[in-house]
N, C-alpha and C positions, 0 to 999 in steps of 0.2 A: 369314330370321333374320339377325341381326347376326353378322359374322364378324371375324377378326383384321384383315383388310384394311380393314374399315370404321373400326376404331379408328385404324389407321395414317393414314388420310386426314384425320383431325381431331385427331391427337395433340398438336401444339403448342398450339392453342387449348384443347383439353381439359385439359391440364396447368394452364393459367391458371385455368380455371373451377373445377377441383378445389381448386387452391391458394387462390383467393379465398374459397371456402366455408369452408375450414379456417381461414383467416386471420380471417374474421369471428368464428369460435368462439373462437380464441385471444385476439383483441383484447378480449373480454369480461373476461379476467383480467388484462390489462395496465393498470396504474395510469395515470391521466391524465398524469402528469408523465414517463412512460417510453414514450410512443407511438412514439419512435424505434425501439423494438424491432419493432413492426409494419412499419415502413418497411424495415428490413433483412431481415425475413422475406419482405417482398414482392419485394425484389431477389433473394433466393434462389429464389423461385418463378419469376421471370422468367428467371433463369439456367438453371433446370431445363428450362423450355420451350425455351430456345435450345439446350440440350445435345441435344435430340432431333433437331435439324436435320441434323447430319452423319450420324446413323443413317438418316435418310430420304432423304438426297440421292441422286439418280439413280433414284429410284422414279417410275414413272408409273402410279398406281393411281386407280381410281374406287370409290366406296363409297356405301352407303346408297341403293341403286337409282339409281346414276348421278346423284346429287344434289350430291356433293362430290368433289373430286379432290385428289391430292397430286402435285405436280410441282416442278421447279426454280423455276418462276415463283412458286408459292405459298410455297415455303420461303424464297425470297429476301425476299419481303414479310414473312413471319413474322419473319425475322432482323432486318429493318429496324425493325419495330414493337417488337419486344422491346428492341432497343438504345435506341430513343427513350424507351421507358418506363422503362428503367434510369436513363438520364440525368435524366429528369423526377423520379424518386424521389430521386436524389442532390441535386437542387436543392431539393426541398421540405423536406428535413431542417431547414435553417436558415430558409428562407423562411417556412414555416408556423409555426415557433417564434417568429420575430420578430413575426409578425402575430397571434399568439394563436389560430391556427386548426389547431393540431397535434391533429387528431382521427384516431383509428385507422381509421375507416370510409373515410377518403380512399383508402387503398391497395387494399382489396378492390374499390372502385368502379373505380379505375384499372385493375386486372387484368381486371375484367369487360369494361370498354370495349375494352381491348387485345385480348381474346379475340374480340370481335365484329369488330374490324379484321382479325385474322388470318383469321377465317371468310370474310370478304368475298373474300379472295384464293383460297380453296379452293372457293368456290361455282361450280357449273356448272349450277345451276338457278335460275331467277328467284325462286322462293319462298325459297330459302336466302339469296339476296342480300337479300331484304326482312327476313328474320329477323336476319341479321347486322347490317344497318343499325340495327335497333331495339336489338339487344344493344350495339352501339357507342354509340348516341345517348343512351339513357336514363340511363346513369351520368354521361355528360358533362353532361346537363342539371343534374344535382345538383352535380357538381363546379364548374360555372360559378357557382353560388350559394353556394359553400363559405365565402366571406369574409364571411358574415353577422356583424353586422348592417349592413355597408356596403351602401347602397342601390344603388350601381352594380353590385355583384356580383349582388344579387337581381334587378335589372332585366335583366341579361344572361342570367341563367338563364331568366327568364320569356320573353324575346324568343326565345331559342334554342328553348325548348320549344314555343311556339306556332307559330313558322314551320317548325320541324322536323317537327311533327305534320302541318302543312299539306302540306309536301313529301312526307311519307310517304304521304299520301292520293293525291297525284299518282302516286307510284310504284306503289302497289298497284292503282290503277285502270288504269294502263298495262299492268301484268302481266296483268290480266283481259282487256284488249282483245287483247293478243298471243296469249293462250290462246284467245280466241274466234276469231282469224284462223288459228291454226296447229294448235290442238287439243293443245298441249303447253307446258310451261314449261321443259323441258330444253333448254339451249342447243344441244347437238349436233343435236337433232331440229328445233329451229327453223331452224337452218342448212340442214338437209336439206330441209325443207318449202319454204323460200324458193327453193332450187335447183330443185326439181321443179315449183314454181309454186304460189302462194297464190291462192285464189279471190278474196278480199276484201283487196286491197292497201291500200285506204283505211283499213280497220280496223287492219291491221298497222302502218301508218305512224303512225296516230294513237296507237297504244299505244307505239310506239317514242319518239314525241315526248314522251309523258307520263313514260316511264322516264327520258328524258334530263333532264327537269325535276327529277325526284327525285335523280338522281345528280349533276346540275349543282349542286344545292343543297349537297351534301356537299363538293364540291371548290371551292366558291365561284366558279363561273364566271358571267360576265355573261350574262343579266340576273338570275341567281338568287343574287346576292352581297350583297344589301342588309343582311342580318343581320350580316355579318362585322365591320365596324368597331366597332359598339356591343358586340357580344358579346366580341370580343378585348379591348376597352378595359376592360370592367367585370369580367371574370373574373380570378381570381388569375393572376398572371404565369406561374406554372409550368403552370397548366392551359391558358393561352393558347399556351404553347410546345408542349405536347402536341397540342393541336388543330391548330395551324398546320402541324405536321409529320406526325404519325402519321395523323390523320384524312385528310389529303390523300393520303398514300400508300395508305391503304385504299380511299378513294374512286376513285382512279385504277386500283387493282387491279381493282375491280368494273367500271369503264368499259372497261378493256381486255378483260376476260372477255366482257362482253356484246357489244360492238361488233366486236371482232376475232375472236371465236369464234362467237357466236350469229348475228351479223348480217353476217358477212363477205361472203356472196353479194350483199348489198345495198349494198356499198361505194360504188358509183357514186351512190347516192341519198343516204346520210348523210354522205359525205366533205365535200361543199360546206357542209353545215350546221355540221359540227364546225369547219371552217376559218374560217367567218364568226364563230362563237362565240369561237374562239381570237383572232382579230383584235380583236373588240370587248373581250374580257377583257384583252388586253395593253394596249390604248389606255386604257380606262377606269381600270384599276388604276394605271397609271403617271401618267396625267395628274391624277387626283384626289389621288394621293399627294403631288404637288407643293405642294398647299395645306395639307398637315397640319403642325401644330406640336406634336402629341403623338406621341411615338415609337411607342407601341403602335398607335395609329390608322394611322400611316404604314406600319408593318409589316403591318397588316391589309390595306391596299390593295396593298402589295407582294406579299402572299400571293395576292391576286386576280390580279395581273399574272403571277406565276409559274405560276398555274394555266393561264393562256393559253399560256405557253411549252410546258408539258407537252402541252396539246392539239394543238400542232403535231405532236408525235410520234404522237399518236392518229390524227390526220388522215391520216398516211401509210398506215396500214392494213397494215403489213408488219413483217417481223422487225427490220429496221434501225430503224424508228421505235420499236418496242417496247423494243429495247435502249437507245436513247436516253432513253426515258421512265423506265425503271428506274434507269439511271445518274443521271439528273437528280434523281429523287426522293431518292436517297441523298445526293447532293451538296447539294441544297437543305435536306435535313433537318439535316445536321451544321452547315451555315452558319447556319441560323435558330436552331438550339439554342444555338450559340455567342453569338449576339446576345441572345437572351432570357436566357441564363445571366448575362451581364453586367447585364441589366436587373433581375434579382432582387436585386441588391446595393443598388439605389436605394431608400432610405427604410427605415423600421422600423415598429413598430406604430403610431407616431404619425401615419403617412401614407406615401403612396408617390407621389412626383412623377415622372411619366414625360414631362414636357414637355421639349422640346428644350433649353430653357434650363437645365434641371437637370444636363445633361451638359457645360455650359461648364467648360472647364479641367480636365476629368477626367484629362488627361495629368499634371497636377501633383498631383492628389489620389491617384489610383491608377493609375500609369503602365502596369502590365501589363494592367489592365482596359481602358484606352483602346486599347491595341495590339490586343487580341482584338476589340474592337468595330470598330476600323478594318479589321481583316482580314475580318470578317464583312461589312462594308459594301462592300468591294472585291469580295468574292466574289459578293454579291447583284447587284452591277453587272455582273459578268462580266469582271473584269480578271484577266489571267494573272499568276502561275501559280496561280490558286485553283481550288477545286472548281467554283465557279460558272461559270468560263470553260470548263472541260472539259465540263461538263454542256450548256451552250448550244452549244458547238462540235458535240457529237454529235447534238444535236437538229436544229440547222440543216443539218448534213451529211445527215441522214436526209431532211429536207424537200427539199433540192436533188436528192438521188438519186432521189426519188419524183416529180420534176417539179413540186414546189410551191415553185418559186424565189421567187415573189412573197410567199409566206408567211414564208419565211426572211428576206427583205428587211425586211418589216414588223417581225419579231422583232428585227433588229439595230437598226432605227431607234427602236423603243420602248425598247430597252436603253440607247441613247444618252440618251433622255429621263430614264431612271431615274438616270442618273449625277448629276444635279443634286441630288435629294433624298437620295441615299445619301451623296454626298461632302459635303453640307451638315452631316451629323452629324459627319464627320471634321474638318471645319473648326471646328465648335463645340468639339469636345473639345480640339483642338490649338492653336487660334488665339485663343480667347477666355478671358478671366479668369473664374474662378468668382465668382458673385454673393454678396453679403453674406447673402442669404436662403437660400443653398444648404443643403439638408437633409443631416444626417449620413448616412454610408454604412454599410451593415450590414457586419459583419466576415465574413471568408471562412473557413469551416471546411474541414476536410479533404475532406468529401464534395463540397462546392460547387467546391473547387479542382480536384478530379479531373474533375468534369464540364466545367469551363471548359477545362482543359488538353486533355482528350480531344477535345472538339468542335473546338477551335482547330487542334489537330494534324491531325485528320482533314480539316479544311478545306484545309490546306496539302498533305497527302499525296495526297488525291484529285486535286489540281491538278497537282502535280509528277510523281507516279507513278500515273497513272490506270489503267495496264495491269492490275494485279491485280484491282481492282474490275470493270473492263470485261470481263475474262476470265470472272469469275464470272457477270456478267449475261449475257454472250453464250452461255454454256453453258446457263444457265437457259432462255433464249429458244429456243435450238435444241432443247432437250428438249421444250419446249412445242410447237414446230412438228412435230417427229417424232411426237408423240403425236396429232397431228391437231387440236390446240386453238389453232392459230394459222395463218393463211394464210402461205405462203412469200413 
């Protein structure tokens, strides 16, 4: 029977699901011209979910027959996803209104997707990982096509749906093979079976490979990244911001659970594979981004490259690497949200120009927006004293401490390559005159201003004073290790 501990283990995502259901019913009574009410109610639901985190901090519980867990690691991910979702809602208030897509169902869909992202961090059973991915993905397929009748938006939705369903097939087949090899889908029992000896290693590793395909699709790692540029470009900019940050955080939450908890005894087998994928992801993401003239596509390839940096931390297979991954996911999230927040200002209902030329002379048109975008570009490059620099420092330090010096060197070299296309945006904004065909910029309301200021401030604070965030991450990871859910 279900008990109180079971509820505790899924309380943050449960609040979001309950809130989303209630929000759907309330929205039926909200007039079309007042859909901002639904948005603010969505923020309240997200805040209520985040409010449960201090109540659960310090707990190490498992529930629902050892299928889900609550610990510092899961709660940190919950807080990160909730924060990203709140910023996304703040950005949509003006963005959706300007483009004529202010529909109330947007916000319950966002909450359902965020609940799936949270559940991925709580999952300690492969079946729950699969359910969480579907709960995450299905609302996102709809949100990507939300800007109808724009063909680009509908196309991105269809591409994401088809490729996402294909990747889910790989994942569920991989889970079946792992079950066939070990007789269980619980991560703790899989680790125990590997330690004691699995009769059919070929079956096990085939299953692990297919699971890696499914999870690699979600984090946009090479060679499972081909969907990313088209989907990011076609989706509404606020949805792209949510996908680029929250989906990546949730995907890596599942990757860490599966590989560093369930497959920790097989570290020597999967570590080289993850390291090679990290290298390919960093190289492909950064090199192809050099050729992009559309900022959304450039940030799509940038997102791929940053998945490669995070995989460096996964490849270490230890506490230090996990700490680096969580810190990097937070620093990458605030930086990327700052960039996309500025991008939501470009254009109105008549069109949205995200070409690099559209940002020419932005320092003269909207100086503070140009400064925020420049800060985001410096942070993505890894220039001190930004959050991006601190995040890369901790990841590369973890790699060196784990004997993966060559992987850290490749990370530094690819970061140097990325400086070209990131700084090209800065040069365009500060050194070029705006063209005669430049589109008008959307006005900045209070909600959007708060989102831009908060993400820009966090990008600086995490770089200048990384200790508070690092202490929280370290505490979460140590609790994970003490509960036996992470190798020391």
